[in-house]
C-alpha positions as CSV (number, residue, x, y, z in Angstrom):
1,M,-0.4,28.3,20.2
2,V,-0.7,29.0,16.4
3,G,-1.5,32.5,17.1
4,S,2.0,32.6,19.1
5,I,3.6,31.3,16.5
6,I,2.5,33.1,13.5
7,H,3.2,36.7,16.3
8,K,6.8,34.8,16.4
9,W,7.4,33.9,13.0
10,G,5.0,35.6,10.4
11,L,2.7,34.3,8.6
12,L,4.7,33.6,5.4
13,R,7.1,31.6,7.5
14,T,4.5,29.7,9.7
15,F,2.4,28.6,6.5
16,A,5.7,27.9,4.4
17,L,6.3,25.5,7.6
18,F,2.9,23.7,8.6
19,S,2.1,23.7,4.9
20,F,5.1,21.7,3.6
21,I,4.6,19.3,6.6
22,S,1.1,18.7,6.0
23,I,1.3,18.4,2.2
24,L,4.3,16.1,2.5
25,S,2.5,14.3,4.9
26,I,-0.9,13.9,3.0
27,S,0.9,12.9,-0.4
28,V,3.1,10.2,1.1
29,V,0.3,8.6,2.9
30,S,-2.1,8.7,-0.2
31,G,1.1,7.3,-2.2
32,M,1.6,4.4,0.1
33,M,-1.9,3.5,0.2
34,F,-2.3,3.7,-3.6
35,F,0.8,1.6,-4.1
36,S,-0.4,-0.9,-1.4
37,F,-3.6,-1.4,-3.6
38,I,-2.0,-2.0,-6.4
39,Q,0.5,-4.5,-5.4
40,K,-2.1,-6.6,-3.5
41,N,-4.4,-6.5,-6.7
42,L,-1.3,-7.7,-9.1
43,L,-0.5,-10.3,-6.4
44,Q,-4.2,-11.5,-6.3
45,R,-4.8,-11.6,-10.0
46,E,-1.4,-13.5,-9.9
47,L,-2.8,-16.1,-7.7
48,V,-6.4,-15.8,-9.3
49,I,-4.8,-17.4,-12.3
50,S,-2.8,-20.2,-10.9
51,S,-6.4,-20.7,-8.9
52,E,-8.2,-21.2,-12.4
53,F,-5.4,-23.5,-13.6
54,I,-5.3,-25.4,-11.0
55,Q,-9.0,-26.1,-10.7
56,S,-8.9,-26.7,-14.4
57,V,-6.0,-29.5,-14.1
58,S,-8.3,-31.0,-11.1
59,L,-11.4,-31.6,-13.4
60,I,-9.2,-33.3,-15.9
61,N,-6.8,-35.5,-13.6
62,D,-9.8,-36.1,-11.4
63,P,-7.5,-36.4,-8.3
64,E,-10.7,-36.4,-5.9
65,A,-10.8,-40.0,-4.7
66,Y,-6.8,-39.5,-3.6
67,F,-8.1,-36.2,-1.2
68,Q,-11.1,-38.8,0.2
69,G,-8.2,-40.8,1.4
70,S,-8.0,-43.5,-1.3
71,T,-5.0,-45.5,-2.2
72,S,-5.5,-47.3,-5.1
73,P,-3.1,-47.3,-7.9
74,Q,-5.3,-45.2,-10.1
75,A,-5.9,-42.6,-7.3
76,K,-1.8,-42.6,-6.6
77,L,-1.7,-41.9,-10.7
78,A,-4.1,-39.3,-10.6
79,I,-2.5,-37.4,-7.8
80,E,0.7,-37.7,-9.4
81,E,-0.4,-36.1,-12.7
82,F,-1.9,-33.5,-10.6
83,F,1.1,-32.5,-8.9
84,Q,3.4,-32.7,-12.1
85,H,0.7,-30.4,-13.4
86,I,0.9,-27.9,-10.5
87,T,4.7,-28.0,-10.1
88,S,4.9,-27.0,-13.7
89,I,3.2,-23.4,-13.1
90,P,5.6,-20.8,-14.0
91,D,7.8,-19.2,-10.9
92,V,6.5,-22.0,-8.7
93,F,9.5,-23.4,-6.2
94,R,7.7,-25.3,-3.5
95,V,3.8,-27.2,-3.4
96,T,2.2,-28.7,-0.7
97,I,-1.1,-30.4,-0.9
98,Y,-3.6,-31.0,2.0
99,N,-6.3,-33.0,2.0
100,A,-9.6,-32.2,3.8
101,S,-8.2,-32.8,7.5
102,Y,-5.2,-30.6,7.4
103,Q,-3.0,-33.7,6.3
104,I,-0.1,-33.0,3.9
105,I,-1.1,-35.7,1.1
106,W,1.9,-34.5,-1.3
107,S,4.7,-32.2,-1.2
108,N,7.9,-31.5,-2.5
109,D,9.7,-32.3,0.4
110,K,9.0,-36.1,1.0
111,N,9.2,-35.4,4.9
112,L,6.6,-33.6,4.8
113,I,4.1,-36.0,3.9
114,G,1.5,-37.3,6.5
115,K,2.3,-34.5,8.8
116,T,-0.6,-32.2,9.9
117,F,-0.3,-28.2,10.3
118,T,-3.3,-26.7,12.0
119,D,-1.8,-23.6,13.1
120,N,-2.2,-21.7,9.6
121,D,-4.7,-19.0,9.3
122,E,-4.5,-18.6,5.4
123,L,-4.9,-22.4,5.4
124,A,-7.8,-22.6,7.3
125,Q,-9.5,-19.6,4.8
126,A,-8.7,-21.6,2.0
127,Y,-10.8,-24.3,3.3
128,T,-13.5,-21.9,3.2
129,G,-13.3,-21.7,-0.6
130,K,-11.1,-18.6,-0.4
131,N,-7.6,-17.7,-2.4
132,T,-5.3,-15.8,0.2
133,F,-2.0,-15.2,-0.5
134,K,0.7,-13.3,1.8
135,K,4.2,-11.7,0.4
136,V,6.9,-13.4,2.6
137,V,10.7,-12.7,2.6
138,T,13.0,-16.0,3.4
139,N,14.7,-15.0,6.3
140,D,11.3,-14.0,8.0
141,Y,10.2,-17.7,9.6
142,V,6.6,-17.1,10.7
143,K,5.4,-20.7,10.4
144,Q,7.1,-24.2,11.1
145,E,6.9,-25.2,7.4
146,H,9.2,-22.2,6.5
147,S,12.1,-23.8,8.1
148,F,13.5,-25.0,4.3
149,L,13.6,-21.6,3.2
150,P,17.1,-20.1,2.9
151,D,18.0,-17.2,4.8
152,D,19.1,-14.9,1.9
153,G,16.2,-12.3,2.4
154,E,14.6,-13.0,-1.0
155,Q,10.9,-12.3,-1.2
156,F,8.0,-14.5,-2.6
157,V,4.6,-15.4,-2.4
158,E,2.6,-17.9,-0.5
159,G,-0.7,-18.6,-1.7
160,Y,-3.2,-21.1,-0.4
161,I,-5.8,-22.6,-3.0
162,P,-9.0,-24.3,-2.3
163,V,-9.3,-27.7,-4.3
164,W,-13.4,-28.0,-5.1
165,D,-15.0,-31.3,-6.2
166,K,-16.6,-31.8,-9.4
167,K,-19.7,-30.1,-8.9
168,H,-17.9,-27.2,-6.9
169,K,-20.1,-27.6,-4.3
170,N,-17.5,-28.7,-1.4
171,V,-13.7,-27.8,-0.6
172,I,-12.1,-31.2,-0.6
173,G,-8.1,-30.1,0.0
174,A,-6.0,-27.1,-0.3
175,I,-2.9,-26.5,-1.9
176,E,0.0,-24.1,-0.5
177,L,1.8,-22.7,-3.5
178,Y,5.3,-20.9,-3.0
179,K,6.2,-18.8,-6.4
180,S,8.8,-16.1,-7.0
181,P,7.4,-14.3,-9.8
182,V,10.8,-12.0,-10.8
183,A,9.0,-10.4,-13.4
184,L,6.2,-9.2,-11.5
185,F,8.3,-8.1,-8.7
186,K,9.8,-6.1,-10.8
187,T,6.8,-4.4,-12.1
188,I,6.0,-3.8,-8.7
189,Q,9.0,-2.6,-8.0
190,K,9.1,-0.1,-11.3
191,G,5.3,0.9,-10.5
192,R,6.9,1.7,-6.5
193,M,9.4,3.8,-8.1
194,L,6.9,5.6,-10.0
195,V,4.3,6.3,-7.5
196,I,7.0,7.7,-5.4
197,A,8.4,10.3,-8.4
198,V,4.7,11.2,-8.9
199,T,3.8,12.2,-5.2
200,L,6.5,13.8,-4.4
201,F,6.5,16.1,-7.8
202,G,2.7,16.4,-7.0
203,A,3.6,17.6,-3.5
204,F,5.9,19.9,-4.4
205,M,3.9,21.1,-7.1
206,L,0.8,22.1,-4.7
207,Y,3.2,23.1,-2.0
208,G,5.0,26.0,-4.9
209,L,1.4,26.9,-6.0
210,L,0.3,27.5,-2.7
211,F,3.1,29.0,-1.5
212,W,3.4,31.5,-4.0
213,I,-0.4,32.4,-3.7
214,V,0.3,33.5,0.1
215,R,3.4,35.1,-0.6
216,T,1.6,36.9,-3.1
217,A,-1.3,37.4,-0.8
218,H,1.1,38.8,2.1
219,Q,2.8,41.3,0.0
220,L,-0.1,42.7,-1.1
221,I,-1.3,43.1,2.4
222,K,1.9,44.3,3.3
223,S,1.9,47.0,0.4
224,Q,-1.4,47.9,1.7
225,R,-0.7,48.4,4.9
226,E,2.2,50.3,4.3
227,R,-0.4,52.2,1.9
228,I,-2.4,52.8,4.9
229,K,0.4,53.7,7.0
230,Q,1.5,56.5,4.8
231,A,-1.9,57.8,4.2
232,S,-2.4,57.8,7.9
233,S,0.9,60.0,8.3
234,R,-0.3,62.1,6.1
235,A,-3.4,62.7,7.5
236,V,-2.4,63.2,11.2
237,E,0.4,65.7,9.6
238,L,-2.6,67.5,7.8
239,N,-4.5,67.4,10.8
240,E,-1.7,69.2,12.6
241,H,-1.1,71.7,10.0
242,N,-5.3,72.7,10.0
243,L,-5.0,72.7,14.0
244,R,-2.0,75.0,13.8
245,R,-3.6,77.2,11.3
246,I,-6.9,77.4,13.0
247,G,-4.9,78.2,16.2
248,S,-2.7,80.9,14.5
249,E,-6.0,82.4,13.0
250,L,-7.9,82.4,16.5
251,H,-4.6,84.4,18.1
252,D,-4.1,86.7,15.1
253,G,-7.8,87.4,14.6
254,P,-8.8,89.0,17.8
255,A,-5.2,90.8,18.1
């Protein structure tokens, strides 16, 4: 099939088409993978910073008793202070705190307190001790607890952070954070534009270089073919001239 295309279009046109498609495809895929890696690591780092802050606050306020079911005034005061510190994290607009039984023990929305949501894979991972996050758009209601979000298409980060006991051996609960890091999203947007620009620039530079090399080689091959053709024509003419001369000598000699 490729041979028939080359025969129909010629080597240079075939290379120009297929090389452009191949280089552009590879560059776009590579750029998307690179940007995805950068975005994931930036968001992950944002969540790690919040996780470290929450764990430090947990060690200071000691809300472990409330997580374990205590309703004493001291435990309530501890969880209240704990919650206030978490809501003071920059860019956080929603906080939900779960105990070890997936039950909400504190939230910005008081109507959620006491409810249980078990159909949440990210929350389940948090109970294994892993920080998890997901970039979400506000009009993408994939979970029941997202119903409070405005339908304006804004993006935010939904993170799930485990809460450890004092000895850092057991997970006593989890915290669901909704963050809208505007500055970080702007940085990611600038990074996306930079990746696109660099990817396209590199793709066209590579395509131009390869096209120049192939075009130069094609012209050289064409020139050599012309020379071979001319040399072949001269050789044929010379052979015909020699044959005529020999024939003439053979004819005129005996005469």
